C-alpha positions in Angstrom: -19.3 39.5 5.8 -17.5 39.0 9.1 -16.8 35.7 10.7 -18.2 37.0 14.0 -21.5 37.9 12.5 -22.4 34.9 10.3 -23.8 31.5 11.3 -21.3 28.6 11.7 -22.6 26.7 8.7 -21.5 29.5 6.5 -18.0 30.0 7.9 -16.7 26.9 9.5 -15.7 25.2 6.2 -14.5 27.4 3.4 -11.8 27.4 0.7 -9.3 30.3 0.5 -11.2 31.7 -2.5 -14.4 31.6 -0.6 -12.8 32.8 2.6 -11.5 35.9 0.7 -15.0 37.1 0.4 -16.3 35.9 3.8 -13.3 36.9 5.9 -12.4 40.6 5.2 -11.0 40.8 8.7 -8.6 38.0 8.2 -5.4 40.1 7.5 -6.0 42.2 10.6 -6.6 39.0 12.7 -3.4 37.6 11.2 -1.4 40.6 12.3 -2.8 40.4 15.8 -2.2 36.7 16.4 1.2 36.2 14.7 2.7 33.9 12.2 0.9 30.8 13.2 -2.5 32.3 12.7 -1.4 34.0 9.5 -0.6 30.6 8.1 -3.9 29.1 9.1 -5.9 32.1 7.8 -4.6 31.5 4.3 -2.2 34.4 3.7 1.1 33.7 1.9 4.1 34.5 4.1 7.5 34.2 2.5 8.3 31.0 4.2 5.5 29.0 2.7 7.6 27.7 -0.1 10.6 26.9 2.1 8.2 25.0 4.4 6.9 23.0 1.5 10.4 22.2 0.5 11.2 21.2 4.0 8.3 18.8 4.0 9.5 17.1 0.9 13.1 17.0 2.2 11.9 15.5 5.5 9.9 12.9 3.6 12.8 12.0 1.4 15.1 11.5 4.4 12.5 9.4 6.2 11.9 7.1 3.2 15.5 6.9 1.9 17.3 6.5 5.2 19.0 3.1 5.7 17.0 1.8 2.8 19.6 -0.8 1.9 18.8 -2.7 5.1 15.5 -3.7 3.4 17.4 -5.8 0.9 15.3 -7.4 -1.8 12.2 -6.8 0.4 9.6 -9.0 -1.5 11.7 -11.4 -3.5 8.8 -12.3 -5.8 8.7 -8.8 -7.2 12.4 -8.4 -6.9 12.9 -11.4 -9.2 10.4 -9.9 -11.7 12.2 -6.6 -11.7 15.5 -8.4 -12.2 14.0 -10.2 -15.2 12.8 -6.9 -16.6 16.4 -5.5 -16.5 17.5 -8.4 -18.7 14.7 -8.8 -21.3 12.2 -6.3 -22.8 9.5 -8.9 -23.2 9.8 -9.7 -19.5 9.6 -6.0 -18.7 6.5 -5.4 -20.9 4.5 -8.4 -19.5 5.8 -8.6 -16.0 7.5 -12.0 -16.3 8.9 -13.6 -13.2 11.9 -14.8 -15.1 13.8 -13.4 -18.2 13.0 -16.6 -20.1 9.3 -15.5 -20.0 7.7 -18.7 -18.7 5.1 -17.1 -16.4 4.2 -13.6 -15.1 3.7 -12.4 -11.6 0.0 -12.5 -10.6 -0.4 -8.7 -11.0 -0.3 -6.3 -13.9 3.2 -5.1 -14.7 3.1 -1.3 -14.3 4.7 -1.3 -10.9 7.7 -3.2 -12.3 8.4 -0.9 -15.1 10.0 2.1 -13.4 12.4 0.1 -11.1 13.3 -2.2 -13.9 14.1 0.7 -16.2 16.2 2.2 -13.4 17.9 -1.1 -13.0 18.8 -1.2 -16.7 20.5 2.2 -16.3 22.3 1.7 -13.0 22.4 -2.1 -12.7 20.0 -4.2 -10.7 20.4 -4.0 -7.0 18.2 -3.6 -3.9 18.8 0.2 -4.0 18.1 0.6 -7.7 14.8 -1.2 -7.0 13.8 0.6 -3.8 14.9 4.2 -4.4 12.2 4.7 -7.1 9.6 3.5 -4.6 10.8 6.0 -2.0 10.7 8.8 -4.5 7.1 7.8 -5.4 6.4 8.4 -1.7 7.9 11.9 -1.8 5.9 12.6 -5.0 2.7 11.4 -3.4 3.3 13.7 -0.3 4.0 16.6 -2.6 0.9 16.1 -4.7 -1.3 15.7 -1.7 0.1 19.0 -0.4 -0.7 20.8 -3.7 -4.2 19.3 -3.9 -5.2 20.2 -0.4 -3.5 23.6 -0.7 -5.7 24.5 -3.6 -8.8 24.0 -1.4 -7.8 25.2 2.1 -4.5 26.9 1.8 -0.8 26.0 2.5 -1.3 25.2 6.2 -3.9 22.5 5.3 -1.6 21.2 2.6 1.4 21.0 5.0 -0.8 19.2 7.6 -2.1 16.7 5.1 1.2 16.1 3.5 3.0 15.7 6.8 0.4 13.4 8.2 0.7 11.2 5.1 4.4 11.0 5.4 4.1 10.0 9.0 1.4 7.3 8.5 3.1 4.0 9.4 1.8 2.0 6.4 3.0 4.7 4.0 6.5 4.6 5.5 6.3 0.8 5.2 5.1 0.7 1.6 7.2 3.5 0.2 10.3 1.7 1.5 9.2 -1.6 -0.1 8.8 -3.0 -3.6 5.2 -4.1 -3.6 2.9 -2.5 -6.2 1.2 -0.3 -3.6 3.7 2.5 -3.9 2.9 3.3 -7.5 -0.8 2.6 -6.8 -1.0 5.2 -4.1 0.9 7.8 -6.2 -1.5 7.2 -9.1 -4.5 7.7 -6.8 -3.3 10.9 -5.3 -2.4 12.2 -8.8 -5.9 11.4 -10.0 -7.4 13.3 -7.1 -5.2 16.3 -7.9 -6.3 16.3 -11.6 -9.9 15.9 -10.6 -9.6 18.9 -8.2 -8.2 21.0 -11.0 -11.0 19.8 -13.3 -13.7 20.8 -10.7 -12.4 24.4 -10.5 -13.3 25.4 -14.1 -15.2 22.3 -15.4 -12.1 21.3 -17.3 -12.8 18.1 -19.2 -9.1 17.7 -20.2 -8.1 17.6 -16.6 -10.8 15.0 -16.0 -9.7 12.9 -19.0 -6.1 13.0 -17.6 -7.4 11.8 -14.3 -9.1 8.9 -16.1 -5.8 8.0 -17.8 -4.0 8.0 -14.5 -6.7 5.7 -13.0 -6.1 3.5 -16.0 -2.4 3.3 -15.0 -3.6 2.5 -11.4 -5.5 -0.4 -12.9 -2.4 -1.6 -14.6 -0.7 -1.5 -11.2 -3.2 -3.3 -9.0 -6.2 -4.0 -11.1 -9.7 -3.2 -9.6 -8.3 -1.6 -6.5 -7.3 1.3 -8.7 -11.0 1.9 -9.4 -12.2 2.2 -5.7 -11.7 6.0 -5.7 -13.7 6.5 -8.9 -17.1 6.9 -7.1 -15.8 9.7 -4.9 -14.1 11.5 -7.8 -17.0 11.2 -10.1 -19.6 12.3 -7.5 -17.5 15.3 -6.6 -17.3 16.4 -10.2 -20.9 15.7 -11.0 -22.0 17.7 -8.0 -19.7 20.7 -8.0 -18.3 21.4 -11.5 -19.4 24.9 -12.6 -21.2 23.9 -15.8 -24.6 22.3 -16.8 -25.6 18.8 -15.8 -25.4 17.5 -19.3 -21.8 18.8 -19.8 -20.8 17.3 -16.5 -22.0 13.9 -17.7 -20.2 14.3 -21.0 -17.0 15.2 -19.1 -17.3 12.1 -17.0 -17.4 10.1 -20.2 -14.1 11.7 -21.2 -12.7 10.5 -17.9 -14.0 7.0 -18.7 -12.4 7.3 -22.1 -9.0 8.0 -20.4 -9.4 4.8 -18.4 -10.3 2.7 -21.4 -7.5 4.1 -23.5 -4.8 3.4 -21.0 -6.0 0.2 -19.4 -7.8 -1.2 -22.5 -4.8 -0.7 -24.8 -2.6 -2.9 -22.6 -5.3 -5.5 -22.1 -5.7 -5.7 -25.9 -2.0 -5.9 -26.3 -1.8 -8.8 -23.9 -4.8 -10.7 -25.2 -3.9 -10.2 -28.9 -0.2 -11.3 -28.5 0.1 -15.0 -29.4 0.6 -17.1 -26.3 3.8 -18.5 -27.8 5.2 -14.9 -27.8 4.5 -14.0 -24.3 4.5 -15.5 -20.8 1.6 -17.3 -19.2 -0.7 -15.1 -17.2 -0.2 -16.3 -13.6 -3.3 -16.5 -11.4 -5.6 -17.5 -14.4 -6.7 -20.9 -15.6 -7.0 -19.9 -19.2 -3.9 -17.7 -19.7 -6.2 -14.6 -19.7 -5.6 -11.1 -18.4 -9.4 -10.6 -18.1 -9.9 -13.8 -16.1 -7.2 -12.6 -13.6 -8.9 -9.2 -13.4 -12.4 -10.4 -12.6 -11.6 -13.7 -11.0 -8.6 -14.4 -8.8 -7.5 -10.7 -8.5 -11.0 -9.2 -8.7 -14.3 -10.4 -7.4 -12.5 -13.4 -6.0 -10.7 -11.2 -3.5 -14.0 -9.7 -2.4 -16.1 -12.8 -2.2 -13.5 -15.4 -1.4 -14.4 -17.4 -4.6 -12.7 -17.7 -8.0 -9.4 -18.4 -6.5 -9.4 -15.3 -4.4 -8.1 -17.2 -1.4 -4.8 -17.7 -3.2 -5.5 -21.1 -4.6 -7.2 -22.9 -1.8 -5.9 -21.0 1.2 -8.3 -20.3 4.0 -10.1 -17.0 3.8 -8.6 -13.7 4.8 -11.8 -12.6 6.6 -12.1 -15.2 9.2 -10.6 -18.2 7.7 -7.1 -17.7 9.0 -8.3 -17.9 12.5 -8.3 -14.2 12.8 -4.7 -14.1 11.5 -3.3 -10.5 11.6 -1.5 -10.9 8.3 -4.8 -11.8 6.6 -6.9 -9.0 7.9 -8.7 -10.6 10.9 -12.5 -11.0 10.9 -14.4 -9.1 8.3 -16.7 -6.4 9.6 -17.2 -2.7 10.2 -14.5 -2.6 12.9 -11.7 -4.3 10.7 -9.9 -1.0 10.0 -9.6 -0.5 13.8 -8.6 -4.1 14.6 -5.3 -5.7 15.3 -4.5 -6.1 11.6 -5.2 -2.7 10.1 -5.4 -0.5 13.2 -1.7 0.2 13.7 -1.1 0.6 10.0 -3.5 3.4 9.1 -6.2 4.2 11.7 -4.4 6.7 13.9 -6.3 9.6 12.5 -9.3 7.7 11.1 -11.6 8.7 14.0 -10.7 12.4 13.5 -11.1 12.1 9.8 -14.7 10.7 10.2 -15.6 13.4 12.7 -14.2 16.2 10.4 -15.9 14.7 7.3 -19.3 14.6 9.0 -18.9 18.1 10.5 -17.7 19.5 7.2 -20.6 18.2 5.2 -23.0 19.6 7.8 -21.5 23.0 8.0 -21.4 23.4 4.2 -24.9 22.0 3.7 -26.2 25.5 2.6 -23.3 26.5 0.5 -23.6 26.9 -3.3 -23.5 23.7 -5.4 -20.1 24.7 -6.7 -18.5 25.0 -3.3 -15.0 23.7 -3.8 -14.6 22.9 -0.1 -17.6 20.7 -0.1 -16.6 19.1 -3.4 -13.2 18.2 -1.8 -15.0 16.7 1.2 -17.1 14.6 -1.2 -14.1 13.6 -3.2 -11.9 12.5 -0.2 -14.8 11.3 1.8 -16.1 9.1 -1.0 -12.5 7.7 -1.5 -12.3 6.9 2.2 -15.8 5.4 2.7 -15.8 3.2 -0.4 -12.2 1.9 0.0 -12.6 1.3 3.7 -15.9 -0.4 3.2 -14.5 -2.8 0.6 -11.5 -3.6 2.7 -13.6 -4.1 5.8 -16.1 -6.5 4.4 -14.2 -8.4 1.7 -14.0 -12.1 2.6 -11.2 -13.0 0.2 -7.4 -12.4 0.6 -6.7 -9.1 2.3 -3.5 -7.9 3.9 -2.8 -5.0 6.3 -0.6 -3.1 3.9 -3.6 -2.7 1.5 -4.6 0.1 3.9 -1.9 2.5 2.4 -4.6 3.3 -0.2 -6.7 4.9 2.7 -3.9 7.1 4.0 -4.2 10.0 1.5 -7.9 10.3 2.0 -7.6 10.2 5.8 -4.9 12.8 5.9 -6.5 15.1 3.3 -9.7 15.2 5.4 -7.8 16.0 8.5 -5.9 18.8 6.8 -8.9 20.4 5.2 -11.3 19.9 8.1 -8.9 21.1 10.8 -7.8 24.3 9.1 -11.3 25.2 8.0 -12.7 24.7 11.5 -9.9 26.8 12.9 -11.0 29.6 10.6 -14.5 29.3 12.1 -13.4 28.9 15.7 -15.3 32.0 16.7 -18.4 29.8 16.8 -18.9 27.3 19.5 -19.9 24.3 17.2 -16.7 24.7 15.3 -14.6 24.8 18.5 -16.4 21.7 19.9 -15.9 19.7 16.7 -12.2 20.7 16.5 -11.6 19.8 20.1 -13.4 16.5 19.7 -11.3 15.6 16.7 -8.1 16.3 18.5 -9.2 14.4 21.6 -10.3 11.4 19.5 -6.9 11.3 17.7 -5.1 11.3 21.0 -7.3 8.8 22.7 -7.2 6.3 19.8 -3.4 6.7 19.6 -3.2 5.7 23.2 -5.3 2.6 22.4 -3.1 1.6 19.5 0.1 2.2 21.5 -1.4 0.1 24.3 -1.5 -2.9 22.1 2.2 -3.1 22.6 2.5 -2.1 26.2 6.2 -2.7 26.4 7.2 -0.3 23.7 7.9 3.3 25.0 4.9 3.3 27.4 5.4 7.0 28.2 4.2 8.0 24.8 0.8 6.6 25.5 0.5 8.7 28.7 1.9 11.8 26.9 -0.7 11.7 24.1 -3.6 11.5 26.5 -2.3 14.5 28.5 -1.6 16.5 25.4 -5.0 15.6 24.0 -6.9 16.8 27.1 -4.8 20.1 27.2 -5.3 20.8 23.5 -9.0 20.1 23.6 -9.5 22.4 26.6 -7.5 25.1 24.9 -9.4 24.8 21.6 -12.7 25.3 23.5 -11.7 28.8 24.5 -13.1 31.7 22.6 -10.5 33.5 20.4 -11.6 36.9 21.7 -10.9 35.8 25.3 -7.2 36.8 24.7 -7.9 40.3 23.4 -6.8 41.9 26.7 -3.4 40.0 26.4 -0.5 41.8 24.6 -0.3 40.9 20.9 3.1 39.2 21.2 1.7 36.9 24.0 -1.4 36.2 22.0 0.7 35.0 19.1 2.7 32.8 21.5 -0.5 31.4 23.0 -1.9 30.6 19.6 1.3 28.8 18.6 1.2 26.8 21.8 -2.4 25.7 21.1 -1.4 24.6 17.7 1.7 22.7 18.9 -0.4 20.9 21.6 -3.0 19.9 19.0 -0.4 18.6 16.5 1.5 16.6 19.2 -1.7 15.2 20.6 -3.0 14.0 17.3 0.3 13.0 15.7 2.9 12.0 18.3 1.8 8.3 18.5 1.6 7.9 14.7 4.9 9.6 14.2 6.7 7.5 16.8 5.3 4.3 15.2 6.4 5.5 11.8 9.9 6.3 12.8 10.1 2.9 14.4 8.9 1.3 11.2 11.5 3.2 9.1 14.3 2.1 11.5 13.7 -1.6 10.9 14.1 -3.8 7.9 10.8 -5.3 6.7 10.5 -8.1 4.2 8.2 -10.8 2.9 4.9 -10.9 1.2 3.0 -9.6 4.2 5.1 -6.9 5.8 3.7 -5.0 8.8 4.7 -1.7 10.4 6.1 -1.3 13.8 9.3 -1.3 15.9 10.1 -5.0 15.2 11.5 -6.1 11.9 8.8 -8.1 10.1 9.0 -10.9 7.7 6.2 -13.2 6.5 3.8 -10.6 7.7 4.9 -10.4 11.3 5.7 -9.8 13.9 5.5 -6.1 13.0 3.4 -4.4 15.6 5.2 -5.5 18.7 5.2 -9.1 17.7 2.0 -9.1 15.8 1.1 -12.5 14.4 2.1 -13.1 10.8 1.4 -16.0 8.6 1.6 -19.3 10.3 0.3 -18.3 13.7 -3.0 -16.8 14.8 -3.2 -13.9 17.2 -3.0 -16.2 20.2 0.4 -17.5 19.0 -0.8 -21.1 18.3 0.3 -22.8 15.2 -2.2 -22.8 12.3 -4.6 -24.3 11.5 -5.2 -26.3 14.7 -2.4 -25.4 16.9 -0.6 -28.7 16.4 2.1 -27.3 14.1 1.4 -30.2 11.7 0.0 -29.8 8.2 -3.6 -30.7 7.6 -5.8 -31.1 4.5 -5.7 -27.3 3.9 -2.2 -27.7 2.5 -0.8 -25.1 4.8 2.8 -25.8 5.8 3.5 -26.6 9.4 5.4 -24.4 11.8 7.8 -27.0 13.0 10.6 -26.0 10.8 11.3 -29.6 9.7 12.3 -30.2 6.1 10.0 -31.9 3.7 11.1 -34.4 1.1 12.8 -31.7 -0.9 15.0 -30.6 1.9 13.4 -27.1 1.9 12.4 -25.9 5.2 9.9 -23.1 6.1 12.7 -20.5 6.3 13.7 -21.1 2.8 17.0 -22.7 3.7 18.4 -26.1 2.7 21.5 -26.1 4.7 20.8 -24.0 7.8 21.1 -20.7 6.1 23.9 -20.3 3.6 23.4 -16.8 2.2 23.0 -15.8 -1.4 26.7 -15.4 -1.8 26.5 -12.2 0.2 23.4 -10.7 -1.4 20.9 -8.9 0.9 17.9 -10.9 2.2 14.9 -11.1 0.0 11.5 -11.8 1.4 9.6 -14.2 3.5 6.1 -15.2 4.0 3.6 -17.3 2.2 1.4 -15.5 -0.3 1.4 -14.0 -3.7 4.8 -12.7 -3.8 6.6 -14.2 -0.9 9.5 -16.5 0.0 9.3 -18.9 2.8 11.1 -17.4 5.7 11.7 -14.7 8.2 15.0 -13.9 6.5 13.1 -13.4 3.3 13.8 -16.6 1.7 17.3 -15.2 1.1 19.1 -18.4 1.9 19.7 -21.1 -0.7 22.1 -24.1 -0.4 25.4 -23.1 -1.9 25.7 -26.5 -3.7 22.3 -26.0 -5.4 23.3 -22.4 -6.3 26.5 -23.7 -8.0 24.6 -26.4 -9.8 22.1 -24.0 -11.3 24.7 -21.5 -12.3 26.5 -24.2 -14.2 23.5 -24.9 -16.4 23.5 -23.6 -19.9 19.8 -24.3 -20.5 17.3 -21.5 -21.2 16.0 -22.1 -17.7 18.5 -23.5 -15.2 15.7 -25.1 -13.2 12.0 -25.5 -12.4 10.5 -25.6 -8.9 7.0 -25.6 -7.6 5.8 -22.2 -6.4 7.1 -18.7 -7.2 8.6 -18.1 -3.8 11.4 -20.6 -4.3 11.8 -19.8 -7.9 12.3 -16.2 -7.1 14.8 -16.9 -4.4 16.8 -19.2 -6.7 16.8 -16.6 -9.5 18.1 -13.9 -7.1 20.7 -16.3 -5.8 22.0 -17.5 -9.1 21.2 -14.8 -11.7 19.7 -17.5 -13.9 16.1 -18.1 -15.1 14.0 -20.5 -13.0 10.5 -21.5 -13.9 7.8 -21.3 -11.2 5.9 -24.5 -11.8 2.2 -23.5 -11.3 2.8 -19.8 -10.5 3.2 -18.4 -7.1 1.5 -21.2 -5.2 2.0 -24.1 -7.5 -1.7 -24.2 -8.5 -1.7 -22.6 -12.0 -2.0 -25.0 -14.9 1.4 -24.0 -16.4 3.3 -25.7 -17.7 1.1 -28.6 -18.5 2.7 -32.0 -18.7 2.8 -31.8 -22.5 4.4 -28.3 -22.5 6.9 -29.5 -19.9 7.8 -32.6 -21.9 8.4 -30.4 -25.0 10.7 -28.1 -23.0 12.6 -31.1 -21.7 12.9 -32.6 -25.2 14.3 -29.3 -26.5 16.9 -29.2 -23.7 15.4 -25.9 -22.3 15.3 -26.8 -18.6 18.4 -27.9 -16.7 17.1 -29.3 -13.4 13.8 -30.2 -11.6 14.0 -29.3 -7.9 11.5 -31.4 -6.0 9.1 -29.9 -3.4 9.5 -26.2 -3.3 7.8 -23.3 -1.7 4.2 -22.6 -1.3 2.1 -25.0 -3.3 4.5 -27.8 -3.9 1.8 -30.4 -4.3 -1.0 -28.2 -3.0 -3.1 -28.4 -6.1 -4.9 -25.1 -5.7 -6.3 -24.0 -9.1 -5.1 -26.8 -11.2 -2.1 -28.4 -9.6 1.0 -29.8 -11.3 1.5 -33.1 -9.7 1.5 -34.8 -13.1 4.8 -33.1 -13.9 6.4 -34.2 -10.6 5.2 -37.7 -11.1 6.5 -37.9 -14.7 9.9 -36.5 -13.6 10.3 -39.0 -10.8 9.4 -41.9 -13.1 11.8 -40.9 -15.9 14.8 -39.3 -14.3 17.3 -40.2 -11.6 17.1 -38.3 -8.4 20.3 -36.9 -6.8 20.8 -35.1 -3.5 22.3 -31.6 -3.7 22.8 -30.2 -0.2 19.5 -31.2 1.3 17.5 -30.8 -1.9 16.3 -33.6 -4.2 17.2 -32.6 -7.7 16.6 -34.3 -11.1 18.9 -33.5 -14.1 16.7 -33.0 -17.1 19.3 -32.3 -19.8 21.3 -35.2 -21.3 
């Protein structure tokens, strides 16, 4: 069956295996058009493996280059990783401190690998961040292998390269948030499912379920968002009977239950006295955290999903970029998420729709259509949840979309190129390239001062590439073979530059800058506390117009949000996490900034603590050198002193731990050295429980002293 004699719906989208039967003229066409077309037509030149190796090497350089400038990145997770290097219980349960008072407000899987590396090589910013970068390299490699099995090495290279050059991917794989391991797990699950679909292999599918279970232990329910796409693809296309397909899906569910359920059982069955308190819950329950604060609460904005009383991420932050902007169908294209991940999103949607249409008459077991269902389901479900959730949502969550977008671009572009003898395929391919270039220009235009020539260049390249793609392939038959190869290579180069130049430039700019805080953003400006990121994009504390939140006055209101004045509170702690104007952590790299689950309090990452306070805590011989409201300040103090510090009330000061009775017992046993008044986020906020009783009791029973600009109470006698 020749490509020039069959209708477009039979040829525009096909896998290499399917193309082998449908494209007998492919080798001859490859010889006529040169190396570029040979690659795209699915043959295996000798340089395929070197090109894959070059992709991985390039990704490694991009993600590892100047990584030490990031410092401790998010000090919340950095402190927990440090704790894991000191104590095995802290490692197992994800404690914020090695004394095992309270956990981080996430499952611990993302902490395990960097903590184990830190145990071998010593804890440092690099021992913590290098594993994250290598996870990025692995994710790119796995995406290449997955797409290559469907559409050949060219599609794999295109998908892998596009993932590596997605700004939010470069941001997160150079950071210590859980999203790096989450993304790697999701791509691995897609690879295993793809292998399972090929021969209806239930063992591959069960392995995919186990990996999704690990994704759950990384970031809870977000790890399940790809399940509908993977399950539908297998149920539709696996080459076996319907009953067996359902049974195989049960095997996948069993893999999820075994991995995720075993840890949940371990946590729940361990006596509370032998493990840390589960942060983010009111009842010290992993399940409550899963379905409340970190689950449905994030989607609906209830159950503590606002981070303990903070205004909503959807619209509550006044459209704040760091909290996702207004919820709705356009959120992925807006000021918050657009520059992170949406560069190729219009093209991916075009190629997904075209691919499903062109393969509508293929056999049920069509692997190409199964891949479109898998990646398309991943994209639509995840993007839909992120777009409409009204709870806490941050731009970097979009890294979970990047593999699906780039896989669809890789598969769709190459398969349409194979069918370019037909006008509908050429029109779709040209439209996808033009859409990518036009949208890149829009995104670049949001920071009109940064390299404005790129915006003009991508538009020109897009128009030229689209025009060239509309030409019939046989229109060059009268041209000498060598020139035809050069012309084909030129069209490919124009298309790649038109679609990828803007995203690549933004990614390189992201990698060239240090980013820190709980809400980092991509872009050419170093970000902390979630901004400025994209050319001065607003982070926490200011809305997109630049006014102070919540009412522009810069003064705190009943929401409990800190002001933006920079003035110290009664504790002497100011919004940049400094108590004396910025004395560094004794030379250690900056940690994080930002308010939120996992942030310090300042643009320098909360990496500044008064030297007198540091000396005081280091001198303590108690199990915990101190206790302070909110995990942001506790983490900064831990990193500065190397001691254990209790985060009173969890990350925002609102968790009911320790209770007054528990705290009094700790003090009576001489387990806490000092109480530091005030603190970071939540000091007196209340949130989900509050701990004002502890502060009141301390003030009534112990003598205050001033250390630097901090009010401190000595608790040991």
